[in-house]
N, C-alpha and C positions, 0 to 999 in steps of 0.2 A: 504494500500500500504506500509506504514511504517513497519507494522508487517511482511509483506512478505519479505521485504528487511532484517529485523532483522533475520529471519529464514535462509535466504541465507548467511548472514554475519556470523552467528553462526557456520556454517559448518567448517570454517577455523580459527576462533578466538581462542585465548588461553583460558584455563579454568578460569583464573582470570578475563579476559575481559568478558567472557560469564557470569560469576557470577554477575559482576557489572551490565551488561545490563539486565539480568533476574530480578534482584532486582528492577531495575528502571521500567521495564515493569510491574511487579507485583504492584508496588506503583501507576503507571499510571492507571492500571485497577481499583484499589480501590478508588483512589481519584480524577482522572481527569474526565472531562466532555466529555466522548467519545460518539460517535454515536453508534447506535445499532450494525451496521456492524463492526465498529472498536472494540467494546467491544467483539463481538463474535470472531474476529480474534485474539485479545489479549488473550482471554481465551484458544483458540485453541493452540496458541503458548506456553503458560504456560504449558498446558497439554503435549505438545510435549517435553518440556524441562524436564519433569519428567523422560525421558529416557536418559538424558545426562549422559555419563559415569563418569563424575567427581562429587564427593560428595559435593565439595564446591559450585557448581552451585545449586544443589538441596537444600543445606543448606541456601544459600542466598535467595532462593525463600521461604523457610520455615520461615526464620527470618522476611521477609516482610509480609507474610500472617498470621502468628501465632496468632496475637492478634485481628484480624478483624472478626466481625460477617458477613461481606459481602464476605469473601473468598469463592471461589467455593468449594462446599462440596466434590466433587469427587477428587479434587486436594489435599485438606487437608487430606482426608482418605488415599490417596496414600502416602503422605509424612509421615503419622503416621505409615505406614507399611514399611518405608524405613529403612536405617541403623540407629543405635542407636543415633549417633550424629545429625542426621536430625530429626528423629521421636520425640526425647525428647523435641524439640522446640515447636512443635504443641501440643503434648500431655500435656505439662505443662501449656498451655495458651489458646488454641483455643476454643472459645465459640461455634464453629460450631459442635464440637463433642458432641454426646449425651451419656447418661449413658451406653448404650449397646456397643458403640464403645470403651469406656474407659475400661469397664470390659473385653472385648475381647482382647484389647491390653495388659492389665495387665496379663491375663492368658497366653499369648504367649510371653510376653516380658521378658527381663533380669532384673537384679536388678536396673539398671539405669532407665529403662523404667518405672518400678513400682514406683520408687522414684519420677520421673517426674509427674506421675499421682497423687501420694499422696500429692504433694506440690502445686497442683492447687489452685488458689485463693478461689474457692468455690468447694466443693465436696459434692455430695448428700449422703444421708444415704445409698442408694443402692450401690453406688460405694465403699463407706467405708466398707460396709459389704463384698463386693466381695474381696477387698484387704485383709481384715482380714482372709479370707479363704485361699487365695493363695499367699499372699505377703511374701516376704523374710524379715527377721528381720530389715535390715536397712531401707527398704521402710516403714515398719510399725512404726518405730521410727519417720520418717518424717510425717506419717499420724497422729500419736498421738500429734506431736508438731504443727500441722497445725490448727490455730484458725478458719480457714474458712471451716473446715471439719465437717459435721454433722455425729456424731458417736453415734449411739443408744446404749442403755444399753446392749442388747445381743451382739453387736459387741465389746464393751469394754470387756465383759466377755470372748469372743472368743479370743481376742488378748492375754489376760493373759493365757488362757488355752493352746494356741499354743506356745507362746514364753515368758511365764512368767519368764523363767530363763535368759532372756536377760536383763542385768542391765540397759542399755540405754533406753530400752522400759519401764521398770518399772519406771525409773526416769521421762520420758516424760509423762506417764499416771498420775503419782502422782502430776504432776504440773498442770493438767487440773482442772479448778474450778468446772466442772460439774461431777466429778468422784463420782459414787454412793458408799455408804459405803460397800456394799457386794463385789464390785470389788476391792476396796482398801484392804479389808480383804484378798481377793484372792491373791493380790500382796504381802501382808505381809506373807502369807503362802508360796508363791513361793520363796520369799527371805529367809525365815526360812529354807526351804529345801536346798537351795543352800549353806547357811552357814553350815548347818548340814553336808552336803557331804564334804565340805571343811575341817571342824574341824576333822571329823572322818578320812578323808583321810590323814591329817597331823599327826594323832595319838595323838592329844592333849587331846581328851576325848574318852571314850568308847562309842560305839553306844548307849548303854542304857542311860548313863548320858547325852550324847548329845541330844538324843531323848527327854528326860524329859525337859532339858533346852529350847530346841526349842519349844516344845509344850507349856510350860508355858509362854514363851515370846510371842508366837502367841496369846494365850488366853488373855494376858494382852493388847496387841494391839487391839484385837477384842472388848473388853469392852471399851477401850478408844475411838474407832471409834463410838461405840453405844452412848457414852456420848455426842457426838457432832452432832447427827443426829436427823432428824424429825421422828415422830412415824412411818410413812409409810416406811421410809428408814430402821428403826430398824426391822420392820416386814419382809422386803425383805431380810435384812441381816440374820435374824434368819432362814428364809426359805432356803437360800443358805447354811448356816451352817449345817442344817439338811440333805440337799441333798448330801453334801460332807462329811458326818459322822464326823462333828466337833462340833455338838451341844451336848457336853458331860455333865454329871452331875457336873463335876469339874468346867466347864466353867459357868454353871448356878449358882453354889455356889459362884464362884468368883464375879459374877455380883451382887448377893445379898449382899455379904460382902463389896462391893464397893458402895452400895446404888443405883445401876442402875436398878430401878424398871421397867422402860419401857422395857428394855431387858428381865428381868425376866418374866414379864407378857406376852410379845410376845412369849417367849419360851414355856410357859405353854399353850398358845393358839395354837401354832403350834403342840405341842405334844398331846394335848387332844381334839382339835377341839371345845373347849368351847368358848363362846363369850368373848370378852375383858372385858365386865362389870362383868360377873360372876367370871372370873379369878381374876380381881382386888379385888372383894369382898372376895374371899377365901384367897388371900394373906394378906388382912388386918386382917383377923381372923385366922391367923396361929395358929395352936394348936387345932383347932376345927375339927369336923368330916368332914366338907366340904373340908378343905384344904387337909386332909389326903386322902380323896377319890380322889381328883384331882391329888394328888401326885402319887397315885397308878395307876390312869388312864394314867398318863404320862409315865408309865413304868420305873420310876426311882427306884434305889435300896432302899428297906425299911430302911436299916441301916442308910441312909443319912437323913431320914425325921427329926429326932430330931435336927440336925444341921441346917437344913433349917428353921425349926420352931423357933429355938432360935434366929437365925440371923434376921428373919423377925420381931419377937416380939421386939427385941432390937431396931430396927429402928422405930417401931411403938411407943414404950414407949418414945423414945428420940424425937419423933415428926419430924423425918427426912424422913418418908416414901414418896417415890415418888420424893424426891429432889436429883438431882445428886450431887456428891461430887468430880467431876473431875476424876472419874474412879480410885481413890486411895482406897486401902483397909483400913478398919477401924479396928484398934487394939481392940477397945472396943467391937465391934460386934464379932470379932474373939474370944475374951475371953468368951463371952456369948455362942458361939457355942461350944467351947472346954468344958465349964462347962456342957453343955447338953450331951456331949459324955461320961461324967464320969459314967453315969448310964448304958451304953451299955456294953454287954459282951465283953471281950477282943478280941475275934475272929472277932467281928463286928467293934469294935472301932479302931483297929490297923491302917489300911490304912487311915481311915478318919482323925484320930488324926495326923498322919504323914503329911497329906495334909494341915490340918489347921495350923500345926506348920510351914510348909514352907510358908504359907500365912502370918503368924505372923512375920517371919523373913523378908519377903519382905516389909511388912508394916512398920516394925521398921527401915529398911534401908531408905525407902522413907521419913519417919518422921525425921530421923537423917539428911538426906540430906537437907531437908527444913530448919531445925533448924540451921544447919551449915552455910547455905547461909545467913540466917538472922543475925547470930552472926558475920559473916565476914562483912556484910554490916554495922552493928552497929560499928564494930571496925574501918572501913574505915571512917565512918562519925565522929567518935570520934577524929581520927587523924586530919581530915580536920578542925574540930572546934578548936582543940588545937593549930593548927598552923595558924589559920585564921588571927590573928593580924599581924604575920610576913609576910604572903603572901600579905596582903593589904598594909603594910608599904613599902614593896619592898626594893631595895638596899638603904643603908643609905648614900652612897656617893652621893653628890649633893643634899642633903636634902630629899632624898626618893622620891618614885613615886608620893605620894600625895602632896608633898611640892610644886611641880610645879603647 
């Protein structure tokens, strides 16, 4: 009877009063101990209020029903298809909505609707994958920032593939603790492309010089990512690099010169389809027929083989084989590789020697940077120790700090 009077009263009440009464009716439906007939009438009245011409009435109903698992499904679905300001309330919270409802709403919705779905407290891998395919950049940033979203490896890769040029998305993805190494490398590559376009567009560097600088920066980042990854992550990273035409001889040589043998062995496994055990054995016996056969099977240029052999032999003799060195190039190993190139014909050694020289410059700058930091720290410590008595004594007036 009360619900019938409510419907009669609602015909002439103001939108504000209707909104208040509708919210109260929705809460009564959810939390009051109603009889079956009263509950049916209340649900019928709420369903009728879906046709209210005022958005504030429907919004009030959405606010009351959004977080409840007991809200009538047909009402929640209707509210999810309402205007943006109404729909985003239920889409961002309602536990009544299933994955199919959310994916359908994301496909038809605007940026705010997609953002509301992306920010839900929990989001399944299926919905995350759907958003990755159809979502606009701002919604995908919210998805990447959402700790309650299950985002699988293919979905992370798809986010970078579609919108890797969006700086906020790159930042949000890099902040995720579960980001795989190959996706991180793809982000680094996307950033490098953006920087290259900017630098060339400003006329600061020629396309050729910018391309080389970008490529070498990307390769350095790749080796650094490999240094901090588990073996299966390294293998996946190498597979991605090969599929994207980034697994170059120069990159593999950089990994050898940096002592990143996990990356080197994974690269040869990927290129030759040999077992990890056999590849590791051939790398330990660099210079032998087994390594040269593997090198040829990998399809690498024969002119590079002496440099590869010399670098691997240098690590073996030094006892560093297999031990990561922080992805920093070793000048000592580079010198060994350069010495091995001295026996090559000039037409074969030219580009290789130039590459090794650039590696040597990079290693020298890294080395100088570390030494400079150490020297600066030592100087700071020396200053502190020299003035320590004065600092401890404090102001002399009044007998000093320690006199008290």
